[in-house]
Structure formats: C-alpha cells, structure tokens
C-alpha angles and dihedrals in degrees: 000000000000130000108330118255118248127212122225109285116240118234091248089069098049100087096141090222095122093071089100089072091067093218094302097100109057139235104043128187093219089056092054097264125096126258117234094256091055093048091051092048090048092047092052088058088057095237123156106334093193089059090051091050091051089053092048091049091053093044094052092045092050094044091052091050094045095044092049091051092047090051097046091118088072091056096050128072109246089211102047105017089230123138113265125217101208120196108270090219089060089054090053091049091053090052090049091051090055090052090049090049089051091052090049089052089052094044094052097031090227134162120243119268095220099035100033094178090064131065114254095236099066091039091055090045087053087053089051091049091050092050091047094050090046090053093045091046090057101041109020109017095146101032104046099069092050090047091054093049093046094044092052090050091048092049089059089063097049115116092205089061095060122105090241092055093045092051093048122097107281092014124145108274096189 
C-alpha cells in the first residue's frame, strides 16, 4: 500500500487552525486536510464516518513516517554512520518500559521529571506513542494505518464486545 487516498474535505473541517504546526503535524486544514480538533468535532456530529476513517488513516501513516524520520539518529551508528538493524525485541522492550513508566506515574500521581508542569502518565504515554510510531515507520509504514482502521471496524462487530456479553458469566470485565 502506498500513501492513503483522501476524500474531498468538507468545508466544516477547513478551520485553518492547524497553521501553527508549520506543516510538521499532519493533516492541516490550510493544506486541504483537517486538523485533529476539526475531525473530532466533525465526528461528534456523526457526519460521514468513512471520511473520518480516511483522515485517521492518513494521520497515522503520516505520523509513522514523520516520527521515523525524526528518530533516524537511533537507527544509525554514531561511530560509522551506517544503518543499524536493532533487535526488534529490544524495540518492544523499550515500548513496554514506557508503558510501565506511565503506569508508575498513574500509581503515584506524580509529575514528570523532564516536563514538570505535566503529569508523568501522559508524558510517558507520549514516549510510548513516539516509540510505537518510530517502530511502525521502520517496519510497517504503509500497513499500520490500514490495520488500525480495519481492526476498529472489526471490533464493532464482535459479539464478545457487547454489553450483554460483558455482563454474562465469564464475560470480559475490562
């Protein structure tokens, strides 16, 4: 799969507010694609869900590509400048460590050490997201966004995700 296709953006999504991102944070209203705030507002009004999914697909694809590019230093040897092929298990372990740090921030209700004006939990979740997008950008840049969209659609059809199934004996409680 190559870059996801986008549908024509409705006027309601072209607020122009995303200009502050200077083209780094896709999609942008001024570039013809909606900013995240506009997509969420539009989604709450229950407008065209397919259109929202197309925007999400593009957003995830772009974030994986951008994050991978921004983190290139971790994929290149500082001594030789050659591309590294780190162990994928190590990358998973690093993602897991960010999740554990987020849980610790929640458990202790602490502020972040590096960004002391923010709680540790969302900062560590941001680290997790960055590591995930970096990984996806390296190994699955064109497949991940589609997998997210399709998995969310599939989950809506699952009988074990209904309230009735969850309340039943042996149902999923969380």
